ROFILO-755747 format. One record per residue (C-alpha): x, y, z. Coordinates in steps of 0.05 Angstrom, whole numbers, plus 5000, padded with zeros to 4 digits. Example, Ala and Ser with C-alpha at 12.3 -4.5 7.8 and 13.67 -1.06 7.14 Angstrom:
ROFILO-755747
kelo X 5246 | Y 4910 | Z 5156 .
kelo X 5273 | Y 4979 | Z 5143 .
end
This chain:
ROFILO-755747
kelo X 5000 | Y 5000 | Z 5000 .
kelo X 5026 | Y 5069 | Z 4982 .
kelo X 5045 | Y 5114 | Z 5039 .
kelo X 4994 | Y 5165 | Z 5016 .
kelo X 4939 | Y 5112 | Z 5020 .
kelo X 4956 | Y 5102 | Z 5093 .
kelo X 4945 | Y 5176 | Z 5110 .
kelo X 4881 | Y 5182 | Z 5149 .
kelo X 4848 | Y 5249 | Z 5152 .
kelo X 4809 | Y 5271 | Z 5212 .
kelo X 4777 | Y 5339 | Z 5218 .
kelo X 4748 | Y 5380 | Z 5274 .
kelo X 4715 | Y 5446 | Z 5286 .
kelo X 4673 | Y 5467 | Z 5344 .
kelo X 4631 | Y 5522 | Z 5373 .
kelo X 4678 | Y 5571 | Z 5406 .
kelo X 4668 | Y 5601 | Z 5476 .
kelo X 4617 | Y 5658 | Z 5477 .
kelo X 4648 | Y 5702 | Z 5531 .
kelo X 4608 | Y 5679 | Z 5591 .
kelo X 4643 | Y 5662 | Z 5656 .
kelo X 4691 | Y 5720 | Z 5648 .
kelo X 4736 | Y 5690 | Z 5594 .
kelo X 4745 | Y 5727 | Z 5529 .
kelo X 4702 | Y 5711 | Z 5468 .
kelo X 4732 | Y 5670 | Z 5412 .
kelo X 4761 | Y 5713 | Z 5357 .
kelo X 4761 | Y 5658 | Z 5305 .
kelo X 4749 | Y 5587 | Z 5285 .
kelo X 4787 | Y 5541 | Z 5239 .
kelo X 4787 | Y 5470 | Z 5212 .
kelo X 4844 | Y 5426 | Z 5235 .
kelo X 4870 | Y 5357 | Z 5216 .
kelo X 4902 | Y 5300 | Z 5254 .
kelo X 4963 | Y 5309 | Z 5209 .
kelo X 4977 | Y 5377 | Z 5240 .
kelo X 4947 | Y 5420 | Z 5186 .
kelo X 4909 | Y 5481 | Z 5210 .
kelo X 4863 | Y 5519 | Z 5163 .
kelo X 4859 | Y 5594 | Z 5160 .
kelo X 4825 | Y 5629 | Z 5218 .
kelo X 4754 | Y 5648 | Z 5202 .
kelo X 4713 | Y 5700 | Z 5240 .
kelo X 4674 | Y 5670 | Z 5297 .
kelo X 4601 | Y 5691 | Z 5303 .
kelo X 4578 | Y 5666 | Z 5371 .
kelo X 4506 | Y 5684 | Z 5355 .
kelo X 4507 | Y 5642 | Z 5291 .
kelo X 4561 | Y 5589 | Z 5300 .
kelo X 4543 | Y 5554 | Z 5234 .
kelo X 4557 | Y 5617 | Z 5193 .
kelo X 4630 | Y 5597 | Z 5182 .
kelo X 4611 | Y 5524 | Z 5166 .
kelo X 4614 | Y 5531 | Z 5090 .
kelo X 4682 | Y 5564 | Z 5092 .
kelo X 4708 | Y 5511 | Z 5141 .
kelo X 4683 | Y 5456 | Z 5096 .
kelo X 4716 | Y 5488 | Z 5036 .
kelo X 4782 | Y 5494 | Z 5074 .
kelo X 4776 | Y 5421 | Z 5096 .
kelo X 4759 | Y 5393 | Z 5027 .
kelo X 4817 | Y 5431 | Z 4996 .
kelo X 4864 | Y 5403 | Z 5048 .
kelo X 4837 | Y 5333 | Z 5037 .
kelo X 4846 | Y 5338 | Z 4962 .
kelo X 4918 | Y 5361 | Z 4969 .
kelo X 4934 | Y 5309 | Z 5022 .
kelo X 4903 | Y 5252 | Z 4982 .
kelo X 4928 | Y 5276 | Z 4914 .
kelo X 4972 | Y 5214 | Z 4905 .
kelo X 4917 | Y 5165 | Z 4924 .
kelo X 4883 | Y 5140 | Z 4861 .
kelo X 4810 | Y 5119 | Z 4860 .
kelo X 4803 | Y 5043 | Z 4853 .
kelo X 4775 | Y 5047 | Z 4782 .
kelo X 4835 | Y 5088 | Z 4759 .
kelo X 4884 | Y 5040 | Z 4793 .
kelo X 4849 | Y 4982 | Z 4759 .
kelo X 4851 | Y 5015 | Z 4690 .
kelo X 4926 | Y 5031 | Z 4697 .
kelo X 4939 | Y 4959 | Z 4720 .
kelo X 4901 | Y 4931 | Z 4660 .
kelo X 4940 | Y 4975 | Z 4611 .
kelo X 5006 | Y 4955 | Z 4645 .
kelo X 4989 | Y 4881 | Z 4640 .
kelo X 4969 | Y 4886 | Z 4567 .
kelo X 5033 | Y 4922 | Z 4547 .
kelo X 5078 | Y 4876 | Z 4588 .
kelo X 5042 | Y 4817 | Z 4556 .
kelo X 5067 | Y 4841 | Z 4488 .
kelo X 5140 | Y 4840 | Z 4511 .
kelo X 5145 | Y 4767 | Z 4534 .
kelo X 5162 | Y 4714 | Z 4482 .
kelo X 5106 | Y 4665 | Z 4469 .
kelo X 5121 | Y 4591 | Z 4470 .
kelo X 5066 | Y 4577 | Z 4419 .
kelo X 5093 | Y 4596 | Z 4350 .
kelo X 5023 | Y 4600 | Z 4323 .
kelo X 5011 | Y 4660 | Z 4368 .
kelo X 5066 | Y 4706 | Z 4343 .
kelo X 5018 | Y 4764 | Z 4342 .
kelo X 5021 | Y 4766 | Z 4418 .
kelo X 5097 | Y 4775 | Z 4422 .
kelo X 5103 | Y 4845 | Z 4396 .
kelo X 5156 | Y 4885 | Z 4433 .
kelo X 5154 | Y 4941 | Z 4381 .
kelo X 5079 | Y 4947 | Z 4391 .
kelo X 5092 | Y 4950 | Z 4466 .
kelo X 5139 | Y 5009 | Z 4453 .
kelo X 5087 | Y 5044 | Z 4411 .
kelo X 5032 | Y 5031 | Z 4463 .
kelo X 5077 | Y 5061 | Z 4517 .
kelo X 5090 | Y 5121 | Z 4472 .
kelo X 5015 | Y 5131 | Z 4462 .
kelo X 5004 | Y 5126 | Z 4537 .
kelo X 5059 | Y 5176 | Z 4551 .
kelo X 5027 | Y 5226 | Z 4503 .
kelo X 4959 | Y 5214 | Z 4535 .
kelo X 4989 | Y 5222 | Z 4604 .
kelo X 5021 | Y 5289 | Z 4585 .
kelo X 4955 | Y 5313 | Z 4556 .
kelo X 4918 | Y 5292 | Z 4620 .
kelo X 4971 | Y 5327 | Z 4663 .
kelo X 4959 | Y 5392 | Z 4625 .
kelo X 4883 | Y 5383 | Z 4632 .
kelo X 4890 | Y 5369 | Z 4707 .
kelo X 4936 | Y 5428 | Z 4719 .
kelo X 4889 | Y 5474 | Z 4682 .
kelo X 4830 | Y 5449 | Z 4724 .
kelo X 4870 | Y 5456 | Z 4788 .
kelo X 4891 | Y 5527 | Z 4771 .
kelo X 4819 | Y 5545 | Z 4753 .
kelo X 4798 | Y 5517 | Z 4821 .
kelo X 4848 | Y 5562 | Z 4856 .
kelo X 4902 | Y 5512 | Z 4875 .
kelo X 4972 | Y 5541 | Z 4884 .
kelo X 5033 | Y 5518 | Z 4845 .
kelo X 5059 | Y 5487 | Z 4910 .
kelo X 4995 | Y 5446 | Z 4916 .
kelo X 4998 | Y 5426 | Z 4843 .
kelo X 5072 | Y 5406 | Z 4848 .
kelo X 5057 | Y 5352 | Z 4899 .
kelo X 5021 | Y 5302 | Z 4854 .
kelo X 5069 | Y 5321 | Z 4798 .
kelo X 5126 | Y 5300 | Z 4845 .
kelo X 5165 | Y 5362 | Z 4828 .
kelo X 5178 | Y 5431 | Z 4857 .
kelo X 5130 | Y 5489 | Z 4851 .
kelo X 5181 | Y 5526 | Z 4808 .
kelo X 5186 | Y 5467 | Z 4760 .
kelo X 5111 | Y 5459 | Z 4757 .
kelo X 5102 | Y 5534 | Z 4743 .
kelo X 5156 | Y 5534 | Z 4689 .
kelo X 5126 | Y 5474 | Z 4654 .
kelo X 5052 | Y 5491 | Z 4657 .
kelo X 5043 | Y 5566 | Z 4668 .
kelo X 5043 | Y 5583 | Z 4594 .
kelo X 4988 | Y 5535 | Z 4573 .
end
């Protein structure tokens, strides 16, 4: 299992103290995670504690997406595994000479080339969608497994 798959996210936010009993009122509220992440402080409205709820959820979902960016959904993992099996199958010599069409290392090379081209196109599409959704270059760099500077240089002009 990938390390990223083992990362468990736990969130919390709560009603902040309203100033009774002589202690000061809460100035803000934020979402937090078991991993140590703390979202931005949002204004606390003691009279309407749910008013910050949408912003806290937005902060949390953004953190979860960034944290889980390297965890692929099962259907995507399965599709990648199927493609890998099919291409590897072309590279192994067949013992049955009547099935030469299945031993096609040059076709395997071409298939990998087509997949690389598709992968690069999908990266550009994903980066464009992430930028449109407001993700930073640092956040985008994580699933690209590169630095924010490299991600920016490679994709900022698209």
